[in-house]
C-alpha positions in Angstrom: -25.1 32.8 -93.8 -22.7 33.8 -96.3 -23.4 33.0 -100.4 -21.6 32.7 -102.7 -22.6 36.4 -105.4 -22.6 40.3 -105.3 -24.2 42.0 -102.3 -25.4 45.4 -103.2 -25.8 47.9 -100.5 -27.4 51.6 -100.8 -25.0 54.5 -100.0 -26.6 55.5 -96.7 -26.0 52.0 -95.4 -22.5 50.2 -93.6 -20.6 48.2 -95.2 -18.2 47.4 -92.1 -21.2 46.6 -90.4 -22.7 45.1 -93.2 -19.5 42.8 -93.3 -19.6 41.8 -89.1 -23.2 41.0 -89.0 -22.3 38.7 -92.3 -19.3 36.7 -89.7 -21.0 36.8 -86.5 -23.9 34.9 -88.5 -22.1 32.0 -89.0 -22.2 31.4 -85.4 -18.5 31.4 -84.7 -16.4 33.0 -82.7 -13.0 32.1 -84.9 -13.2 34.0 -88.5 -9.5 32.9 -89.2 -10.7 30.7 -91.9 -12.3 33.6 -93.7 -10.2 36.2 -95.8 -12.1 39.5 -95.8 -10.6 42.0 -98.4 -10.3 46.2 -98.6 -9.3 48.4 -100.9 -7.1 49.6 -98.6 -6.1 49.0 -94.5 -7.7 51.9 -92.8 -11.1 49.2 -93.0 -9.3 46.4 -91.2 -9.3 49.0 -87.7 -12.9 49.6 -88.2 -13.8 46.1 -88.4 -12.0 44.7 -85.9 -13.6 46.9 -83.5 -16.9 46.5 -85.4 -17.2 43.3 -84.5 -15.9 43.0 -80.7 -18.4 45.9 -80.4 -21.3 43.4 -81.1 -19.2 40.0 -79.8 -18.9 41.9 -76.8 -16.0 38.7 -76.4 -13.2 36.9 -77.3 -13.1 35.6 -81.0 -10.1 35.4 -83.4 -10.6 37.7 -86.1 -10.9 37.6 -90.2 -7.5 37.4 -92.1 -8.2 41.1 -93.6 -6.2 42.3 -96.6 -5.7 45.1 -98.8 -6.3 44.2 -101.9 -2.5 44.2 -103.4 -1.5 41.9 -100.3 -4.4 39.1 -101.0 -2.6 39.4 -104.8 0.5 39.3 -103.8 -0.3 36.2 -101.6 -2.0 34.1 -104.5 1.1 35.2 -106.2 3.4 33.4 -104.1 1.4 30.7 -103.6 1.0 29.9 -107.1 5.0 30.2 -106.8 5.8 33.6 -107.9 9.2 34.3 -105.6 11.4 36.8 -106.2 12.3 41.1 -105.1 10.3 43.1 -106.3 11.5 45.8 -108.5 11.4 49.6 -107.9 10.8 51.7 -111.2 14.1 53.0 -111.1 15.4 49.8 -111.0 13.1 48.6 -113.9 14.4 51.5 -115.3 17.7 50.8 -115.7 17.4 47.3 -116.2 14.7 48.2 -119.3 18.1 50.8 -120.6 20.5 48.2 -120.6 18.4 46.0 -122.6 17.8 48.6 -125.0 21.5 48.9 -125.5 22.9 45.0 -125.0 19.8 44.7 -128.2 20.0 47.1 -130.4 16.7 49.4 -129.1 16.2 52.5 -130.7 16.2 53.9 -127.0 20.1 53.5 -126.3 19.7 56.2 -129.4 18.4 58.4 -128.2 19.1 58.9 -125.2 22.9 60.1 -124.5 23.2 58.0 -121.1 20.5 56.4 -118.1 20.6 60.0 -116.3 18.1 61.2 -119.2 16.8 58.0 -120.2 15.4 57.6 -116.7 12.7 60.1 -116.2 11.5 58.6 -119.2 12.5 54.6 -118.1 10.2 55.6 -115.3 7.0 56.1 -117.1 8.2 53.2 -119.3 8.9 50.6 -116.3 4.7 52.5 -114.6 3.3 51.9 -117.8 4.7 47.9 -118.2 3.0 47.7 -114.6 0.1 48.8 -115.7 -0.5 46.5 -118.3 0.4 44.0 -116.7 -2.8 45.0 -114.1 -5.0 45.2 -116.6 -3.6 42.2 -118.3 -2.7 43.8 -121.4 -1.0 40.9 -122.9 2.4 42.3 -125.8 -0.2 40.7 -128.9 -2.4 44.0 -127.6 0.5 46.2 -127.5 0.6 46.3 -131.1 -2.6 47.9 -131.3 -0.5 51.9 -131.1 -3.1 53.9 -132.5 -4.5 53.3 -128.7 -1.6 53.1 -127.0 0.1 56.0 -128.8 -2.6 58.7 -126.5 -1.0 57.0 -123.5 -0.8 60.4 -121.3 2.7 59.6 -119.5 4.5 59.5 -123.2 5.3 63.1 -124.2 6.2 63.2 -128.3 10.1 62.7 -128.0 9.3 59.0 -127.0 6.1 58.2 -128.9 7.7 56.6 -131.6 9.0 54.3 -129.2 6.4 52.3 -129.3 6.5 50.1 -132.4 9.5 48.2 -130.6 7.4 48.3 -126.9 6.1 45.1 -127.4 9.7 43.6 -127.9 11.5 45.7 -125.0 8.4 44.0 -122.4 9.2 40.7 -123.7 12.8 41.0 -123.3 12.3 43.0 -120.0 10.3 39.5 -118.4 12.7 37.4 -120.1 15.1 39.0 -117.8 12.9 39.4 -114.7 11.6 35.6 -115.2 16.1 34.5 -115.4 16.9 36.5 -112.7 13.7 35.9 -110.2 13.2 39.0 -109.8 9.4 41.0 -110.1 7.2 44.0 -110.7 3.7 44.8 -108.8 2.1 44.4 -112.4 3.7 41.0 -112.6 2.7 40.0 -109.3 -1.1 41.0 -110.7 -1.1 39.1 -113.6 0.4 35.8 -112.4 -2.5 36.1 -108.9 -4.9 36.7 -111.9 -3.8 33.8 -114.0 -3.7 31.6 -110.8 -6.1 33.0 -109.7 -8.6 31.4 -113.0 -6.5 28.2 -113.4 -6.5 27.5 -109.8 -9.1 28.7 -107.7 -9.4 25.6 -105.5 -5.7 26.3 -104.6 -5.8 30.0 -104.8 -8.3 30.3 -102.0 -7.5 26.9 -100.5 -6.7 28.2 -97.8 -9.7 30.1 -96.9 -13.6 28.4 -96.7 -15.1 31.9 -98.0 -13.4 35.3 -98.9 -15.3 38.4 -98.9 -14.2 41.7 -101.0 -15.8 44.7 -99.6 -16.1 48.4 -100.1 -14.6 48.7 -104.1 -15.7 51.3 -105.9 -13.2 50.4 -109.1 -11.7 47.4 -110.1 -8.6 46.7 -111.9 -9.3 43.7 -114.7 -6.7 41.0 -112.6 -8.2 42.3 -109.1 -11.2 41.5 -111.9 -10.0 38.4 -112.9 -9.6 37.1 -109.1 -12.9 38.8 -107.6 -14.3 36.7 -110.9 -13.1 33.1 -109.6 -13.9 33.1 -106.4 -16.8 33.8 -106.8 -17.4 32.0 -109.7 -15.7 28.6 -107.7 -18.0 29.3 -104.9 -15.6 30.6 -102.7 -16.6 34.0 -102.4 -18.7 37.1 -102.8 -18.4 41.0 -103.2 -20.2 43.7 -101.6 -20.4 47.5 -102.5 -22.8 49.9 -102.4 -24.9 51.5 -105.0 -27.7 53.8 -106.0 -29.4 50.6 -107.6 -30.7 52.8 -110.3 -28.6 55.4 -112.2 -25.3 54.3 -110.6 -23.8 50.8 -110.8 -19.6 50.4 -110.7 -19.2 47.4 -111.6 -21.8 46.8 -114.7 -18.9 45.1 -116.9 -18.4 42.3 -113.9 -22.2 41.7 -113.4 -22.6 40.3 -116.9 -19.4 38.4 -116.9 -20.7 36.7 -114.3 -24.6 36.6 -115.0 -25.4 37.2 -111.7 -27.6 39.8 -110.5 -26.7 41.6 -107.3 -28.3 40.7 -104.1 -29.8 44.0 -102.8 -29.9 44.0 -99.1 -31.9 47.2 -97.6 -29.0 47.7 -94.4 -30.2 50.0 -92.5 -27.3 52.5 -90.9 -25.9 52.9 -87.5 -23.4 56.1 -89.2 -23.7 59.7 -88.4 -25.1 61.8 -91.1 -22.2 64.3 -92.2 -23.7 67.5 -93.4 -21.0 70.2 -95.1 -21.1 73.9 -94.5 -19.0 76.7 -96.5 -17.8 79.9 -94.9 -15.8 82.2 -97.4 -12.8 82.6 -94.3 -12.0 81.2 -90.6 -14.7 84.8 -89.1 -17.8 83.2 -90.9 -17.0 79.6 -90.5 -16.8 80.3 -86.7 -20.3 82.1 -87.1 -21.6 79.1 -89.2 -20.2 76.5 -86.5 -22.2 79.1 -84.1 -25.3 78.9 -85.0 -25.4 74.8 -86.1 -24.5 74.7 -82.0 -27.5 77.4 -81.5 -30.2 75.2 -83.9 -28.8 71.3 -81.9 -28.4 72.8 -78.1 
């Protein structure tokens, strides 16, 4: 049965198979009330295939999301509607704000054509700040932010007015009804934390599987699901020297449930050759050994 918490599998295990068996253990053929969230889209294909392989009969699949899709779903439930701006569109809005409000950016660049490159960098930085739940107050920590790798010397002095510029950008976004990917992440994290029963209301349970890293907003959603007994996380670790989410286990005050799941996946070995002829010779030797 599925229970809230963290399930830790060894590296040689099959996460897809584990999730499929966990679903089948529910004893039903309709999994539409379960959400499964992966880092990307491709695992959804393998999960459906594995469920059919194990069930061998018709079934209703779970709702499968890529992580950004899931956060977008939660943000939509929270009431966040609007057109999502591209980085270039966001850069244009930033430049207009700078001109209208006398920010030094307007003086540094003679027109948007000259500003566009750096504007996209700033827009991407705004998105990353939101995805990592960095508040405008924290943006005042200039010594740390001055080392942001995508911002070079020409615009580093602009960081002193960055919090005001970002706040003005957010006000325009709210007034005109547009969003950025970062805003979606922040709204989803805040709503899931404050209203978990509503955020996950369409599902009886949410399984987060296959992650090796999480942004702070994603982590907040996972924590909200587990703390409200509405979800679990499945990850892989060697159990000793490497743990991808040490902070998460500390914050949740949970000890991962170690699962000794044997793998049905093939054993993969890599062989190198200095050129095509050498590679062909290696293949010939492998076939000789196997056959």
